[in-house]
N, C-alpha and C positions, 0 to 999 in steps of 0.2 A: 626477447620477442618470441623465440621458440617456445619458451615456457608459457607465456601468455596465450599463444596460439593453441597450446595443448589444452588449456582451460576452456577456451572458446569452442574448440572442436568437441570437447567432452560434453558441453551443454547444448551446442548447436542451436543458438537462438536466431530468430529472424532480425531482431533489432538489438543492438548493443550500445549502451551508453558508457563512455570511458571518461573518467573525471580527472585523470592526471596524464596529459599527453604533451610531448615536447614540441609538437607542431604538426602541420599537415604532411610534411615530408616524412616524418617518422610514422604517422598513421598509414600513409600510402605504402611505405616500406613493409610494415607489418602485414597489410592486406595483400600486397603483391607477392612478397617472398615467402610468407608463412601461412597464408590462408588461401592458397590457390584452389580454385574450383568451388569455393563456398559462395561465390556470387554476391559478395558484399560491395557496396559503394561507400566511399569514405567522405565524410563531411566534417568541417571544422571552421569555427570562426575564431580568429585570434583574440585571446583574452587581453585584459588590462593589467594582469599581475606581473609587474616588472621585477618583483622580488624573487619569485620562483621560476618565472617564465612558463608556467604550466597553462595548458588550455584544456577545454572540454571538447570531446569529439564524439562522432557517431559513425558506426558501421551498420548498414542496413541493406536488406534484400528488398524492402518495400520503399519505393521512391516517395520522399516527402512532397508535399504540395509545392508546385512550381519548381521542383528539383532543387530546393534550397532550404537552409535553416537560417534562423536569425538570432541576433543577440538583443536582449532587452537592456537598453541603456539607462533607463530612468533610475533615480535614487529613491530609496525608502526613507522612512522617518521613525525614530525612536528616541523619546525623551530629549528632543531638540537636536539630535544628531542625524545628519543626512549622509547616506552612502549608497553607492550602486554595488552590484555584484560583479566583481572583476572577471569571474569565470562562470558564464551561463550561456545557454542557448534555448530556443524553443523551436519545435518542429511539428508541423501539421500533417496528418495522414488521413487518407480515406481507405478504410479496411472493410471490405464487404459492404460498402454503403454507410458505414458508421464513421463519424468524424472523431478522430483521436488526436490529442495533442500531448506531446512530451515536453516537459520543462526540466532541463538539466541544470544542476547547480553544484558549486563547490564553495562552501563558506569558509570564512577565516578560521584558522586553527586555534588551539589553546583557549577554549572558552573560559577556563578558570582564571585567565588573566583579566583582572577587573577592567583594564583599558579596552578589552575586546568585546565586552558584553553588549554595550549599546551599538557599536558598529555591526556586530553580527545580527542583532535584532533589526537594524535598519535594512540589512541585506534580506532578511526574511520578509520584511514588509514590501520590498521591491519585488520579490518572487511572488508574494501574495497578489500584488497588483496585476502582473501579467497573467497569473493563473485565473484570477477573477475575470479579466478581460476575455481570455480564451473560453472560459465557462459561459460567459454572456454571449459569445459568438456561436454557442451550440456544440463546442467540443467536449468530449469526455476526457478528463485529465489524468495524466500520470506525472507526478512531480517526483524527481528522483535525483540521487547523487550523494555527495559527502556533506552531510549536515554538520559534522563535527560536534554533535551533541546527542544526548539520549532522548528517548520518548518516555515521558513520565506517566502516561496513561497506564492503568493497571493491566489492560489487555496486551500491552506491547513492551512491558519491562523486559530487559535482556536477562540472560541466565544468571547475572550477578546483581540484579535489581538496582542498577545504576540510576541515579536520579539526575535529571537535567539541570544544567547550570543556567541556561538561558531559556527564553520562551519561543525559540525559533520553530520547533515542531508544532507547538500549540497554535502559534499565530498563523502558520500556513494551513494547518488542518482546518481551522475555523473558517477560512476563506471569507465569505461575506458575513459581516457582523449582524445583519438583520434577519438571518434565517439559519436554522440547523440543517435544512434539507440538502444543502450542497456540501456539507462537511466532508472532507477527504478522510479516507480510512488508511491506516498503515497496514501493509500486507504482513508485517511481522506477527500480527495477532492471529494469523492463520497458520503459523509455524509453531511447533511445540517448543516450550520454553527452554528445554535442554539443548535445542539446536539454535537458539537465538543468539548468535554472535557473528558479527561481520568484520570485526577489527581485532588485530593483535598488537599489543603494546609490550615490548620487551622491558618490563619494569626494572629487572635486575641487570640488564645489559650483558647477559651471558650468551647471546646469540642462540637461544633455544627456548622452547615453550616450557616454562617452569610450573605452570598450574593454570586452572580455569580462571583465576583472578586476573590473568593477563588478556582476557577476551571481553569484548563488549559490542554494542551495536551503535555505530555512528553513521552508517550508510542505510538509507531508508528509501522505500518506494511508497508514495502516497497516491491513492487512486480514488476516482470518482465513485460514489455509491452504486451507480448503474452498471459499473464494470464488475463489481464483486460477484454477481451471480453468473458471470461468464468465465470465472476462473476455473481452469481445469486442475491446476496444481501450482504450488509456490514453494520454493525451497532455497536454501543457502548452500552453495557448493563449497565443501570443506576438504575435498580430497587432494590436498597438497600441503607442503610445508610452508607456512607463512614467513619463515625466516629466509626462504630462498626465492620464491616466485613473487608474492605480493603480500603485504600485511593487511590487505583488505580482501574479504571473501565476497564473491559476486552473489547478489540476490536475483532470483529468477522467478518470473511469472509466466505460466503457459495459459493462454486464453483459448476458449472454444467459441469462436464467433458464430458458429452455426447452431449453438445450443438453443433449444426451444424453451423459452422462459414463460410461455403463455398457455400452458396446458390447462384445459378447463376441468372442472371437478364439481361434484355435487356438494362437497364440503370445502370450505375455505377458511383460512385464518383472516379475521377481519380487524383485529387489533391486538396489541400486546403492551405490556408494561415491563420494560427491562430494568427500571431503576425504582423498585418499590421502597416504601419505608419499611424499616425493620430488617429482618434477615432475608437477604436476597436469595440465598440458596433454597429458601422455603417459599417466598412470596412472589417471585417473578411469575408472571402469568400471561397466558395466551387465550384469546377468545375465538372459538370456532363457531361457524355459522352453517347450519344445515339449510341448503338452498332449495330443498325439495319439499313435496307434500307428504313425504313418508318418514317414519321414524328410522333413523340410521344408527346402527351399532358399529362403533369403531373398535376393532380388536386387532392388535398387531400393527396399528398405524404408528408413525414416528414423526417427530420434528427433528431436523438435523441442521447443524451449522456447517460452515465452510471447513472447519477442522475435523469434521466427521464425528463430533460428539452428538448424542441424541437424548431426546425425551421419548419415552414410550407413552402411548395414549391408549387407554381402555375406557371408553365411555359410551353412553347412548344419548343421542340428541333428538329431541322431539321435532316434528315437522316445522319448517320455517322458524326455527328457534336457535338460540345460541347457548354455548356451554363454556364456562371458564375453566381452563386447565392450569393448575399451579405446578411449579417446578418440584416442590416437595422433596428436595435433597438430591434430585437427579444430576448426573454429571454435567450435562450441557448447561451453560449459562447464557443468558441474554446479555451480551456485552453492552454496558452503558454507553460506550463510544460508537455503537453501531455495528451491524453485522449483516451477513446474508443468511437467510433461513429457507429451508425446504420442508414442505409437508409431503410425506411419503405414505402411500397406502400399504395394505397388508401384502401386496404382491411385489413391493419394492419399487413401484412406479412413482416418480416425482410428479405430484399433481399440482403443486404450487411452488413458485420460487419468487422471493422478493427480498429487497434490501431496505433496511431502515436506518435512519440517521442517529446521531447522538441524542440521548434522552435525559431530560431533567428528572428529579425525584418525583415519583408518582405521575409522571407524564404518560398519557395513553397515546401510543403511536397508532394511527389509523392506517390500515392497509387498503389501498384501492384494489377492488376486484372487478 
C-alpha cells in the first residue's frame, strides 16, 4: 500500500479508478493510513468475481452524484453467449456544470483462450449498453479499466504492435451502431508510440524486465469526442519497477474544464477528409473558409492535433471563399478514427478547436462553425 500511495502521490489526480481491490476495508486502509491529507473519499461496490475476490474501486475528491456509485448488472450478448461483467461500476459527476460519467471495468483475462473470447465480448456488449444509456442521458463518457486486450486501430497500437484477439475495444468504441458521431476515442492515440505500454508480462519468469517485448497495452481509457478538446495532457506513469509495485502502469488524463473552445475567427476550418483514397500522407485535406469580405493571406498559420503535430499553412483566400489545403507529406496526420484539431494563427493564438469522429474512406467531415 505504501508503494501504491507513492504512485498516487506522484501523479496527484482528483479521481482514481482502481481495478484490482480486495474490498472496501482495504481501500479505506489505503486511503486512511497512506493517503492522509489528500482529501479522497473511497467508494466500492462488491463485485461478483468469486474466483479472484477482486473488486473495482474509486478514490475521488469530487463527490459523485447522490454520493454513490452503481454496478451495472445486465448481461451482454455475443454469438448466443450471455454474460454480465463481474467487476464494474459507473459513477456520475457534475464538474463545472458539465455532466461526466465514468464507467469502470475489469474483463476476463487470457483472451487467447478460445473459451474466453465470446464471454469477453459479451462483457463488452454489457459495458456498451450502460455507456450508451449514459450517453443518451447527456453524460460525457470516460470508459476505463483493464480490458485485457489490445486496441487494433492504427492510431492506438502499442509499442510492439500487438493485435487484438477479441473485438472488445472496437465494440465499445463504436457505441451506437447507427452513427459515428458518438464513437469513443482511445487516449493512447495522444501518447507517443514509444511510451505506449501499460502492462508488464514476465515472459521468461526471471523476476526482471528482460526487454521491450514484455510490455503492452491492455489498460485503456476511452473518452467522448467532446472531451478531447478539453485535454490538457495525457501520459502513462512509468517511474517504478513493475516487478515490485504493480505490473500495470497508470494512465492519466488532465482536463482543463475552463478552456475556451469557442474562439471566433475570420477564417475557419469548415470540412476535412481524414481518410482519402490513395496515399493519405499526401491526400488528406482540410477546407478553410474566409468569412470576411476581404482577401486574407495566411502566413505562419498552423493546424495542430492533440499530440502537438502540425501542418503549416501558407495560402491566400479570396473574400467569402474556400481553399483546400492538402497534407502533402507533412508530419501531422488526420487520424481516421477521429481526433481533436486546432487552427492557430501567426501569433500562436488558437482560433478554432473541434473534434471529429471516425471517418470512412473519402467521407467529408463537416465542421459546424
